[in-house]
MARTI-275370 format. One line per 5 residues: their letters; for each residue x, y, z of N, C-alpha, C. Coordinates in Angstrom, 3 decimals, padded with zeros to 6 digits. Last residue first. Layout:
% MARTI-275370
a	X Y Z X Y Z X Y Z ~ ...
END
This chain:
% MARTI-275370
trpsg	-006.407 -004.917 -037.406 -006.309 -004.796 -038.620 -007.535 -005.059 -039.154 ~ -005.867 -003.527 -034.161 -006.824 -004.683 -034.689 -006.043 -004.053 -036.602 ~ -003.017 -003.247 -031.794 -004.330 -003.089 -032.654 -004.522 -003.881 -033.889 ~ -002.584 -005.255 -029.016 -002.106 -005.106 -030.048 -003.447 -004.213 -031.362 ~ -003.131 -006.265 -026.360 -002.918 -004.795 -026.973 -002.740 -004.384 -027.645
csawe	-003.327 -008.615 -026.422 -004.800 -007.769 -026.011 -004.359 -006.353 -026.228 ~ -000.821 -009.309 -026.962 -001.679 -009.325 -027.833 -003.109 -008.800 -027.840 ~ 000.298 -008.625 -024.220 000.575 -008.257 -025.961 -000.350 -008.215 -026.708 ~ -000.839 -010.773 -022.450 -001.221 -008.582 -022.792 -000.652 -008.191 -024.048 ~ -000.325 -013.094 -023.870 -001.437 -012.616 -023.819 -001.466 -011.227 -023.561
kmvar	002.625 -012.765 -023.617 002.257 -012.448 -024.411 001.009 -012.224 -025.381 ~ 002.669 -012.311 -019.864 002.880 -011.139 -021.072 002.406 -011.158 -022.035 ~ 001.881 -015.417 -019.975 000.501 -014.256 -019.240 001.219 -012.223 -019.786 ~ 004.072 -015.841 -020.412 002.985 -016.802 -021.251 002.085 -015.469 -021.354 ~ 006.050 -015.343 -018.905 006.150 -014.919 -019.969 005.034 -015.270 -021.188
imaes	005.190 -016.174 -016.152 005.043 -015.160 -016.716 004.806 -014.785 -017.835 ~ 005.216 -019.196 -016.781 003.952 -018.704 -016.931 003.985 -016.795 -017.279 ~ 008.262 -019.136 -016.597 007.521 -019.423 -018.105 005.646 -019.180 -017.648 ~ 008.589 -018.487 -013.954 008.714 -017.558 -015.540 008.443 -017.916 -016.369 ~ 007.573 -021.115 -013.090 007.006 -019.654 -012.433 007.168 -017.981 -014.021
grpsl	009.353 -022.809 -013.525 007.373 -022.529 -014.012 007.146 -021.599 -013.651 ~ 011.412 -021.297 -011.961 011.197 -021.426 -013.351 010.062 -021.870 -014.319 ~ 010.570 -022.006 -008.940 010.712 -020.544 -009.719 010.598 -020.398 -011.721 ~ 008.033 -024.117 -009.776 009.147 -023.497 -009.468 009.319 -022.111 -009.777 ~ 004.126 -022.362 -008.672 004.992 -022.966 -009.333 007.089 -023.024 -008.540
amarl	003.197 -023.451 -004.855 003.443 -022.613 -005.962 004.649 -023.444 -007.095 ~ 002.942 -025.003 -002.576 001.487 -024.920 -003.429 002.325 -024.296 -004.675 ~ 005.335 -024.292 -001.100 005.194 -025.683 -001.700 004.224 -026.239 -002.877 ~ 004.320 -022.090 -000.272 005.607 -022.014 -001.602 005.703 -023.156 -001.976 ~ 002.190 -022.403 001.009 001.640 -021.678 000.060 003.196 -022.185 -000.741
ldynk	003.775 -023.503 003.421 002.618 -024.748 002.331 001.950 -023.689 001.023 ~ 004.852 -021.193 004.340 005.580 -022.652 003.660 004.885 -023.096 003.308 ~ 002.756 -019.620 005.065 003.779 -019.565 004.032 004.379 -019.863 003.123 ~ 002.150 -021.451 007.110 001.089 -021.203 006.343 001.568 -020.384 005.293 ~ 003.938 -021.737 008.558 003.338 -022.887 007.904 002.552 -022.073 007.030
rlkav	004.174 -019.005 009.537 005.246 -019.157 008.930 005.471 -020.435 008.332 ~ 001.694 -018.292 011.239 001.381 -018.234 009.638 003.003 -018.349 009.161 ~ 002.580 -020.103 013.100 000.986 -020.283 012.417 001.577 -019.748 010.658 ~ 004.772 -017.949 014.281 004.242 -019.761 013.733 003.957 -020.283 013.076 ~ 002.368 -016.035 014.765 003.464 -015.830 013.152 003.924 -017.516 012.857
vdkde	001.273 -017.089 016.598 000.284 -017.018 015.574 001.374 -016.179 014.494 ~ 003.385 -017.331 018.541 002.707 -018.479 018.763 001.696 -018.310 016.846 ~ 004.555 -014.855 019.285 005.316 -015.680 018.214 004.187 -017.122 017.959 ~ 002.751 -011.547 018.063 002.957 -012.934 018.990 003.769 -014.111 018.560 ~ 003.150 -009.700 016.283 004.079 -009.931 016.999 003.894 -011.363 017.692
iitgf	001.926 -008.157 013.418 001.835 -009.462 014.318 002.987 -009.891 014.833 ~ 000.558 -005.867 011.917 001.598 -006.120 011.969 001.338 -007.093 013.013 ~ -002.351 -005.288 009.312 -001.663 -005.635 011.329 -000.826 -006.131 011.140 ~ -005.310 -004.394 008.043 -003.899 -004.429 007.657 -003.502 -004.281 009.385 ~ -008.124 -004.086 006.208 -007.146 -004.385 007.719 -005.586 -004.382 007.335
rsger	-010.408 -004.743 004.014 -010.245 -003.622 005.173 -009.145 -003.842 006.040 ~ -009.229 -006.958 002.423 -009.353 -005.760 002.033 -009.892 -004.549 002.767 ~ -005.999 -007.598 004.076 -007.021 -007.861 003.282 -007.664 -006.465 003.124 ~ -002.540 -008.375 005.590 -003.613 -007.329 004.977 -004.436 -008.098 004.013 ~ -000.198 -008.896 008.248 -001.118 -009.513 007.039 -002.286 -008.640 006.521
yalmp	002.752 -009.253 008.711 001.877 -008.501 008.020 000.647 -008.932 007.526 ~ 004.968 -010.611 011.330 004.263 -010.746 009.975 003.650 -009.858 010.007 ~ 008.732 -010.692 012.964 007.540 -010.180 012.307 006.618 -011.072 010.997 ~ 010.886 -013.062 014.687 009.565 -012.463 012.965 008.699 -012.120 013.313 ~ 012.611 -010.959 017.545 011.897 -012.424 016.911 010.932 -011.958 015.255
adpvt	015.852 -009.707 016.900 014.926 -009.970 017.196 014.130 -010.781 016.892 ~ 018.240 -009.100 015.471 018.052 -009.559 016.990 017.067 -009.027 017.127 ~ 016.946 -007.930 012.463 018.160 -008.951 012.769 018.038 -008.428 014.607 ~ 013.862 -009.402 010.866 014.553 -008.551 011.315 015.663 -008.505 012.558 ~ 011.914 -010.935 008.682 013.477 -011.204 009.181 013.834 -009.876 010.081
ylvls	008.617 -011.230 008.529 009.669 -010.230 008.159 010.655 -010.750 009.144 ~ 006.486 -011.764 005.385 006.569 -012.231 007.066 008.353 -011.451 006.955 ~ 003.170 -011.017 004.456 004.699 -010.852 004.707 004.848 -011.180 006.092 ~ -000.137 -011.800 002.821 000.751 -011.823 004.005 001.680 -011.356 003.520 ~ -003.576 -010.979 001.850 -001.805 -011.005 001.223 -000.725 -010.982 002.927
ngaev	-006.173 -013.125 001.770 -005.411 -012.381 002.627 -004.050 -012.139 001.281 ~ -007.770 -014.818 -000.068 -008.531 -013.634 000.214 -007.373 -012.940 001.437 ~ -005.973 -017.757 001.675 -007.102 -016.810 000.628 -007.582 -015.398 000.706 ~ -004.526 -018.804 003.000 -004.574 -017.256 003.018 -005.200 -017.081 002.209 ~ -004.997 -021.133 002.256 -005.133 -020.961 004.201 -004.879 -019.744 003.912
hhgas	-006.752 -022.246 -000.736 -005.740 -022.452 000.323 -005.668 -021.681 002.000 ~ -007.959 -023.756 -003.354 -008.290 -023.107 -002.090 -007.190 -023.053 -001.487 ~ -005.608 -024.653 -006.502 -007.017 -024.134 -005.562 -006.884 -023.924 -004.387 ~ -003.460 -024.735 -008.260 -003.891 -025.302 -006.758 -004.572 -025.161 -006.136 ~ -005.411 -023.076 -010.817 -004.785 -025.219 -010.082 -004.228 -025.592 -009.243
fplvq	-003.744 -021.153 -010.481 -005.540 -021.082 -009.949 -005.329 -022.685 -009.677 ~ -000.389 -021.225 -008.742 -001.268 -020.996 -010.068 -003.135 -021.139 -009.521 ~ 001.576 -019.117 -007.633 000.492 -019.598 -007.241 -000.644 -019.620 -008.209 ~ 005.114 -017.915 -008.766 003.410 -017.273 -009.026 002.487 -018.893 -008.441 ~ 007.987 -016.665 -007.181 006.968 -017.881 -007.378 005.793 -017.192 -007.558
ltvyp	011.051 -015.914 -007.055 009.537 -015.078 -007.074 009.007 -016.540 -007.852 ~ 013.841 -014.242 -005.317 012.798 -015.290 -005.571 011.352 -015.225 -006.210 ~ 016.717 -012.312 -005.176 014.930 -012.317 -005.215 014.550 -013.736 -005.926 ~ 019.004 -012.328 -005.328 018.955 -012.265 -004.020 016.931 -012.175 -003.918 ~ 019.913 -011.668 -007.970 020.613 -013.486 -007.065 019.203 -012.558 -005.706
htgre	017.529 -011.189 -010.818 018.296 -010.900 -009.495 018.523 -011.524 -008.231 ~ 015.474 -012.256 -012.537 016.941 -012.754 -012.665 017.859 -012.204 -011.423 ~ 013.348 -010.798 -011.927 013.268 -012.953 -011.123 014.633 -012.690 -011.293 ~ 013.461 -008.674 -012.605 013.303 -008.176 -011.215 014.092 -009.900 -010.956 ~ 012.102 -009.652 -015.039 013.811 -008.804 -015.171 013.990 -009.108 -013.654
llsem	009.789 -010.296 -014.866 011.284 -011.083 -015.398 012.111 -010.114 -015.016 ~ 008.565 -008.162 -013.847 008.718 -008.497 -013.154 009.709 -009.526 -013.151 ~ 008.889 -006.217 -016.222 009.582 -005.884 -014.826 009.483 -007.126 -014.149 ~ 007.036 -007.722 -017.625 008.239 -007.535 -018.680 009.420 -007.157 -017.171 ~ 005.055 -007.217 -016.542 005.316 -008.735 -016.565 006.645 -008.979 -017.359
qrrmv	004.568 -004.617 -017.230 004.671 -004.808 -015.746 005.689 -006.341 -015.623 ~ 003.886 -004.406 -019.726 005.365 -003.632 -019.455 005.468 -003.992 -017.408 ~ 001.790 -005.763 -020.047 002.824 -006.550 -020.211 004.030 -005.765 -019.621 ~ -000.076 -003.947 -018.205 000.182 -004.970 -017.175 001.292 -005.520 -018.256 ~ -000.287 -001.825 -019.546 000.789 -001.244 -018.191 000.862 -002.867 -018.104
epggp	-001.462 -002.870 -022.065 000.246 -002.265 -021.863 000.632 -002.281 -020.908 ~ -004.045 -003.526 -020.788 -003.066 -004.357 -021.641 -001.689 -004.015 -021.082 ~ -004.926 -001.871 -017.981 -004.961 -002.069 -019.179 -004.265 -003.138 -019.915 ~ -005.524 -000.262 -014.871 -004.425 000.079 -016.028 -004.515 -000.328 -017.667 ~ -005.380 -003.942 -014.229 -005.303 -002.038 -013.906 -004.791 -000.923 -014.292
prrla	-006.635 -006.949 -015.068 -005.758 -005.592 -015.651 -005.680 -004.167 -015.185 ~ -005.318 -009.486 -013.403 -006.364 -008.546 -013.528 -005.643 -007.120 -013.274 ~ -003.889 -011.342 -013.989 -004.570 -011.395 -014.888 -004.598 -010.699 -014.635 ~ -002.139 -011.280 -011.642 -001.009 -011.335 -013.297 -001.583 -011.195 -013.910 ~ -002.957 -011.872 -009.339 -002.303 -010.858 -009.952 -002.006 -010.227 -011.079
aedvi	-004.220 -014.699 -009.971 -005.117 -013.893 -009.784 -004.206 -012.340 -010.410 ~ -001.912 -016.013 -009.092 -002.296 -015.783 -010.871 -003.181 -014.959 -010.877 ~ 000.550 -014.573 -006.954 -001.308 -015.188 -007.260 -001.694 -014.987 -008.427 ~ 003.311 -015.172 -005.926 002.363 -013.809 -007.121 001.144 -015.011 -007.036 ~ 005.736 -014.545 -003.419 004.989 -015.769 -004.127 003.745 -014.903 -004.628
fwcep	008.902 -013.852 -003.035 008.077 -013.499 -003.935 007.192 -014.830 -004.577 ~ 011.608 -013.164 -000.980 010.877 -014.144 -001.954 009.222 -013.870 -002.166 ~ 014.430 -011.117 -000.855 012.920 -011.562 -000.877 013.095 -012.998 -001.682 ~ 017.274 -009.928 001.238 016.765 -011.447 000.379 015.619 -011.710 -000.242 ~ 018.034 -006.646 001.272 017.474 -007.866 002.065 017.056 -009.327 000.845
phpqd	021.006 -005.515 -000.334 019.445 -005.660 -000.432 019.047 -007.442 000.203 ~ 023.822 -004.186 -000.916 023.487 -004.968 000.579 021.325 -004.770 000.636 ~ 023.790 -001.902 -002.246 024.240 -003.227 -002.201 024.449 -004.031 -001.520 ~ 019.960 -001.933 -003.409 021.124 -001.079 -002.818 022.453 -002.069 -002.583 ~ 017.957 -001.931 -004.682 019.027 -001.571 -005.539 020.103 -001.273 -005.009
lrtqr	016.381 -002.066 -002.773 016.355 -003.708 -003.533 017.704 -003.474 -004.641 ~ 015.574 000.285 -001.813 016.619 -000.793 -001.228 017.201 -001.800 -002.203 ~ 013.708 001.297 -003.746 014.989 001.967 -003.999 016.074 000.915 -003.100 ~ 011.203 000.843 -003.123 011.265 -000.082 -003.959 013.713 000.195 -003.586 ~ 009.964 003.081 -001.644 010.459 001.900 -000.848 011.408 001.244 -002.147
dlrak	010.013 004.945 -004.000 011.320 005.108 -002.655 011.466 003.781 -001.550 ~ 007.648 003.656 -004.583 008.437 003.724 -005.143 009.781 003.992 -004.887 ~ 005.605 004.691 -002.799 005.680 003.658 -003.172 007.467 002.776 -004.047 ~ 006.277 007.532 -002.605 006.311 006.826 -001.707 006.803 005.358 -001.635 ~ 005.028 007.831 -005.460 006.708 008.612 -005.179 007.028 007.323 -003.681
vlaei	002.548 007.514 -005.346 003.315 006.412 -006.176 004.590 006.622 -006.026 ~ 001.664 009.318 -003.418 001.564 007.811 -003.114 002.484 006.857 -003.617 ~ 002.230 011.651 -004.662 003.092 011.575 -003.703 002.836 009.639 -003.306 ~ 000.355 011.171 -006.678 001.567 010.563 -007.481 002.469 010.904 -006.160 ~ -002.151 011.369 -005.337 -001.675 009.887 -006.085 -000.362 009.675 -006.456
eadpa	-002.458 013.741 -004.443 -002.119 012.971 -003.874 -001.390 011.536 -004.017 ~ -002.355 015.219 -006.864 -001.235 015.603 -006.512 -000.890 014.544 -005.262 ~ -004.994 014.461 -008.129 -003.796 013.794 -008.658 -002.442 014.272 -007.925 ~ -007.106 013.660 -005.301 -006.699 014.452 -006.064 -005.368 014.081 -006.973 ~ -009.255 010.877 -004.133 -008.578 011.852 -004.264 -007.440 012.409 -005.505
hrhgi	-011.349 009.039 -005.097 -011.500 010.585 -004.795 -010.219 011.477 -004.364 ~ -010.339 005.969 -005.097 -010.827 007.138 -006.357 -011.203 008.613 -005.876 ~ -008.037 005.136 -003.999 -008.152 005.881 -003.923 -008.685 006.930 -004.473 ~ -007.770 002.777 -005.489 -007.966 002.124 -004.222 -008.055 003.803 -003.081 ~ -007.669 003.479 -007.802 -008.655 002.738 -007.393 -009.047 002.661 -006.591
rlser	-004.808 004.587 -006.985 -006.230 005.629 -008.059 -007.155 004.654 -007.946 ~ -003.538 002.648 -006.930 -003.562 003.418 -005.985 -004.791 004.677 -006.267 ~ -002.996 001.276 -009.507 -003.643 000.774 -008.604 -003.879 001.526 -007.529 ~ -002.086 003.481 -011.033 -003.621 003.096 -011.577 -003.653 002.099 -010.468 ~ 000.511 003.483 -010.299 -000.714 004.536 -009.716 -002.038 004.209 -010.250
aleat	001.332 000.896 -010.234 001.537 001.325 -008.568 000.522 003.074 -009.202 ~ 001.724 000.696 -013.004 000.741 000.141 -012.201 000.541 000.631 -010.427 ~ 004.066 002.727 -013.368 002.608 002.972 -013.816 001.794 002.030 -013.205 ~ 006.014 002.031 -011.676 005.323 003.563 -011.696 004.090 003.307 -012.275 ~ 005.887 -001.790 -011.355 005.932 -000.239 -011.710 005.237 000.642 -011.577
qllgp	006.262 -003.316 -008.261 005.385 -002.670 -008.957 006.054 -001.758 -010.156 ~ 007.407 -004.184 -006.001 007.690 -005.017 -007.499 006.985 -004.180 -008.670 ~ 006.882 -004.078 -003.845 007.892 -003.704 -004.258 008.374 -003.994 -005.774 ~ 004.504 -004.778 -003.609 004.601 -002.864 -004.366 005.745 -002.864 -004.458 ~ 003.037 -007.960 -005.852 003.285 -006.793 -004.575 003.945 -005.436 -004.861
itaca	-000.049 -007.080 -007.496 001.301 -007.215 -007.479 002.032 -006.533 -005.823 ~ -002.927 -008.477 -006.156 -001.921 -007.072 -006.809 -000.487 -007.737 -006.585 ~ -004.041 -010.330 -004.903 -004.966 -009.858 -005.686 -004.068 -008.823 -006.596 ~ -002.759 -011.818 -002.998 -003.308 -012.785 -003.576 -004.107 -011.664 -004.723 ~ 001.069 -012.163 -002.159 000.314 -011.273 -002.778 -000.688 -011.963 -003.460
yeeiv	003.974 -013.095 000.137 002.184 -013.346 -000.376 001.241 -012.714 -000.844 ~ 006.813 -012.192 000.961 005.482 -011.756 000.688 004.945 -012.523 -000.021 ~ 009.614 -011.563 003.158 008.875 -013.417 002.662 007.617 -012.779 002.404 ~ 012.503 -010.596 003.700 011.167 -010.248 003.544 010.280 -011.158 002.652 ~ 015.413 -010.008 005.511 014.913 -011.483 004.784 013.018 -010.777 005.054
iaqse	016.391 -008.334 007.241 016.987 -008.756 006.117 016.434 -009.766 005.129 ~ 014.073 -005.114 007.758 014.494 -006.532 007.563 015.335 -006.954 006.428 ~ 013.751 -002.446 007.911 014.698 -003.260 008.667 014.487 -004.528 008.092 ~ 011.435 -001.771 006.615 013.351 -000.778 005.618 014.471 -001.568 006.720 ~ 009.614 -002.995 006.955 010.449 -003.470 006.068 011.032 -002.794 005.902
vevar	008.838 -001.862 009.594 009.685 -002.976 009.800 010.723 -003.235 008.184 ~ 008.135 000.629 008.309 009.513 000.863 008.745 009.930 -000.542 009.251 ~ 005.952 -000.560 007.292 007.038 -000.243 006.121 008.014 000.161 006.930 ~ 004.357 -001.138 008.767 004.751 -002.157 008.156 005.533 -001.487 007.147 ~ 004.190 001.172 010.473 004.680 000.136 011.035 005.176 -000.763 010.766
rykgp	002.184 002.586 008.399 003.477 003.109 009.014 004.344 002.088 009.189 ~ -000.328 001.757 007.994 000.489 001.183 006.860 001.533 001.592 007.319 ~ -001.950 003.095 009.454 -002.169 001.819 009.272 -000.563 001.054 008.841 ~ -001.249 006.277 008.902 -001.442 005.225 010.154 -000.933 003.949 009.983 ~ -000.333 006.443 005.455 -001.296 006.916 006.568 -000.923 005.478 007.918
fpenk	002.772 007.633 004.477 002.167 006.440 004.496 001.170 006.904 006.052 ~ 004.865 010.055 004.585 003.707 009.864 003.477 002.943 008.514 003.762 ~ 005.269 012.331 006.442 004.983 010.894 006.962 004.200 011.033 006.001 ~ 005.639 015.256 005.590 006.635 014.484 005.529 006.494 012.427 006.003 ~ 003.551 016.738 006.398 003.759 016.375 005.045 005.230 015.367 005.058
alayv	003.013 016.885 008.748 002.881 015.750 008.595 002.836 015.368 007.162 ~ 004.736 019.351 009.356 005.140 018.193 009.676 004.443 016.763 008.885 ~ 003.246 021.418 008.093 004.579 021.123 008.127 005.113 019.814 007.947 ~ 001.072 021.022 009.793 000.969 020.311 008.134 002.424 020.625 007.701 ~ 001.284 022.676 011.370 001.333 020.998 011.738 001.230 020.375 010.484
rafmg	001.499 025.004 010.429 003.032 024.652 011.480 002.589 022.955 011.546 ~ -001.160 025.196 009.408 000.076 025.698 008.307 001.359 024.849 009.158 ~ -002.864 025.737 011.437 -003.224 023.962 010.980 -001.861 024.442 010.079 ~ -001.783 027.966 012.979 -001.075 026.132 013.647 -001.364 025.534 012.599 ~ -001.913 030.482 012.162 -000.904 029.528 011.198 -000.789 028.239 012.235
dtgfc	-004.303 031.101 013.841 -003.231 032.190 013.454 -001.707 031.226 012.922 ~ -007.076 029.950 013.900 -005.861 029.786 014.523 -004.419 029.946 013.939 ~ -009.558 030.861 013.115 -008.598 031.702 013.948 -007.577 031.073 014.586 ~ -011.155 029.016 011.427 -011.075 028.443 012.820 -010.425 030.046 013.820 ~ -010.692 029.877 008.920 -012.178 029.418 008.929 -011.341 029.005 011.062
adlka	-007.509 030.450 008.598 -008.821 031.344 008.812 -010.430 031.386 009.137 ~ -006.956 027.763 009.197 -006.826 029.155 010.197 -007.272 030.089 009.988 ~ -008.068 026.514 006.539 -008.611 026.115 008.160 -008.110 027.162 008.945 ~ -007.062 027.305 004.473 -008.559 028.161 005.081 -008.659 027.330 006.581 ~ -004.680 026.981 004.814 -004.396 027.917 005.189 -006.137 027.958 005.042
plddy	-004.915 023.764 004.879 -004.306 024.252 005.953 -004.578 026.124 006.238 ~ -005.626 024.098 001.866 -006.808 023.570 002.778 -005.919 023.923 004.440 ~ -004.371 024.874 -000.578 -003.818 025.527 000.270 -005.629 025.006 001.627 ~ -002.928 021.429 -001.120 -003.227 022.556 -001.574 -003.063 023.295 -000.659 ~ -002.552 018.520 -000.232 -001.711 019.100 -001.484 -002.149 020.997 -002.046
plsea	-003.895 017.251 002.891 -004.261 018.363 001.633 -002.537 018.561 000.711 ~ -004.173 013.521 002.830 -002.863 014.744 003.505 -003.799 015.793 001.858 ~ -005.504 010.326 004.522 -005.175 011.151 003.056 -004.248 012.874 003.834 ~ -006.478 009.656 006.917 -005.564 008.790 005.847 -005.488 009.372 004.291 ~ -007.176 011.229 008.860 -006.074 010.924 008.987 -005.555 009.556 008.090
aeira	-009.729 012.375 008.846 -009.295 010.589 009.411 -008.000 010.256 009.981 ~ -009.781 014.388 007.774 -009.396 014.329 009.278 -009.863 013.122 009.837 ~ -008.719 013.299 005.077 -007.981 014.429 005.667 -008.239 013.927 007.279 ~ -011.501 012.377 004.768 -010.425 011.288 004.761 -009.437 011.741 005.827 ~ -012.866 014.135 004.889 -013.402 013.371 006.052 -011.942 012.181 006.026
lhsks	-012.196 015.482 002.720 -012.014 016.607 003.734 -011.945 015.778 004.764 ~ -013.031 014.502 000.208 -011.818 014.578 000.467 -011.503 015.109 002.006 ~ -015.874 014.776 001.318 -015.359 013.182 000.608 -013.997 013.508 000.878 ~ -016.046 017.491 000.446 -016.149 016.678 001.718 -015.836 015.312 001.738 ~ -013.953 019.945 -000.891 -015.015 018.605 -000.951 -014.938 017.765 000.205
ynlve	-014.731 023.009 000.220 -014.164 021.717 -000.586 -014.467 020.820 -000.246 ~ -015.709 025.224 001.081 -015.845 025.534 -000.188 -015.260 024.152 -000.761 ~ -015.374 025.578 003.670 -014.008 026.198 002.760 -014.047 026.057 001.479 ~ -017.950 025.814 003.828 -017.941 027.143 004.364 -016.366 027.045 002.978 ~ -018.894 023.207 002.749 -019.095 024.019 002.637 -018.660 025.710 002.609
slrrl	-016.679 022.347 004.881 -017.023 021.925 003.586 -017.723 022.520 002.856 ~ -018.379 021.809 007.368 -017.224 022.465 007.111 -016.719 022.771 005.746 ~ -020.883 021.029 006.605 -020.324 022.401 006.853 -019.503 023.215 007.039 ~ -019.804 018.244 006.550 -020.550 018.661 005.496 -020.116 020.642 005.522 ~ -019.675 017.642 009.033 -018.059 017.831 008.423 -018.576 018.373 006.742
smdak	-020.850 020.389 011.383 -020.517 019.112 010.586 -019.798 019.402 009.810 ~ -019.630 022.084 013.651 -020.031 022.380 012.729 -019.902 020.556 011.977 ~ -019.600 023.641 016.522 -020.283 023.299 016.649 -020.710 022.706 014.656 ~ -016.535 024.108 017.079 -017.588 024.954 016.606 -019.066 024.841 016.477 ~ -015.967 021.911 018.466 -015.714 023.055 019.110 -017.190 024.165 018.750
erhrr	-015.663 020.647 016.335 -016.962 020.274 017.095 -016.665 021.410 018.193 ~ -013.727 021.959 014.806 -015.271 021.529 014.015 -015.994 021.701 014.929 ~ -011.766 021.882 016.293 -011.937 022.683 016.061 -013.326 022.612 015.643 ~ -011.254 018.434 016.213 -011.457 019.601 017.783 -011.896 020.737 017.488 ~ -010.761 017.692 013.430 -012.203 017.357 014.323 -012.389 018.117 015.161
ieagf	-008.297 019.242 013.099 -009.934 019.874 012.312 -011.250 019.126 013.232 ~ -007.030 018.113 015.207 -007.055 019.413 015.644 -008.279 019.651 014.562 ~ -006.897 015.436 014.001 -007.955 015.470 015.578 -007.780 017.221 015.596 ~ -005.361 015.575 011.983 -006.739 015.331 011.868 -007.146 015.596 012.632 ~ -003.344 016.126 012.758 -003.610 017.409 012.092 -004.887 016.664 011.573
ldras	-002.382 014.650 013.891 -002.550 015.425 014.855 -003.304 016.519 014.108 ~ -002.313 012.027 012.431 -002.953 012.227 013.413 -003.633 013.633 013.485 ~ 000.156 013.527 011.170 -000.654 013.140 010.384 -001.937 013.186 011.226 ~ 001.940 013.381 013.222 001.383 014.502 013.216 000.272 014.257 012.330 ~ 002.373 010.773 016.001 001.667 010.809 014.126 001.220 012.224 014.336
rdpfl	001.273 010.066 018.160 002.378 009.282 017.764 002.528 009.994 016.518 ~ -000.248 011.702 019.652 001.055 012.144 020.080 001.687 010.567 019.728 ~ -002.431 011.265 017.838 -002.240 012.787 017.591 -000.512 012.797 018.566 ~ -004.285 009.285 017.078 -002.836 008.946 017.585 -002.119 010.216 017.622 ~ -007.841 008.532 016.942 -006.520 009.218 016.220 -005.635 008.989 016.885
erpqf	-010.513 006.240 015.335 -009.585 006.885 016.685 -008.170 007.707 016.079 ~ -012.959 007.247 012.870 -011.597 006.633 013.268 -010.735 007.442 014.640 ~ -016.205 007.534 014.280 -015.505 008.560 014.009 -013.699 007.478 013.895 ~ -018.623 005.871 013.350 -018.155 006.021 014.721 -016.870 007.458 013.746 ~ -022.914 006.292 012.774 -021.260 006.512 012.341 -020.416 006.733 013.784
pm	-025.242 004.132 014.537 -024.156 005.478 014.214 -022.899 005.518 013.646 ~ -026.598 002.127 012.270 -025.627 002.142 012.913 -025.065 003.189 013.433
END
């Protein structure tokens, strides 16, 4: 099956516009990505992600593109706008909805929810998901994720209900000490009056959202929205019937999960296990 480049929407996003202009000028010059990477002395894999608007350059690439294509600073000017969009298009709508929501209900199947991650875990998780990204890009993504969390500490935060799969507590990106501190952070965040935290244990067995993460957003003066994410997709769902079905799915997960007190006990137990794993041998 031939490679199909990702569709871009330059009228909606400066990130997409930057990528679309690379693609347009490259194709106009009859250059492959490999050839352009050779001319620019730039990583082909990173260049491909930039053209697809999945990543941004954090160096002198805009100037190199302007020099290569003779575009008189156009790439530098578009980049000045694009760098203000920290999230790729597939996440941007969800982040916008999240910033407006007064109630956030999330089930996380494989990792700690972004709103609850420590900087260390965020860095390790993002590095796994962006294996070829330069350090500057990873740090920008970490900052964007932590910036989302600041709303939880404002005077009128959203009501948050988190259901975390036991797998997320036991999967160790970054190693035992990173996970121990993450468990400690979860326990602290769980004491906040607007946060309810539950663990869905392995003993609950198979369930309707296995393999997916699910978020429900209650936004003022608007119907409830859902965001469903898997390893290869992330979609905002507005259809009322589908959202109603996902509401039932979430309520079922809530019923299958441990109580908040039982969840706290499991997190403490897992934290001790991580501390034991990280202890030096004598």
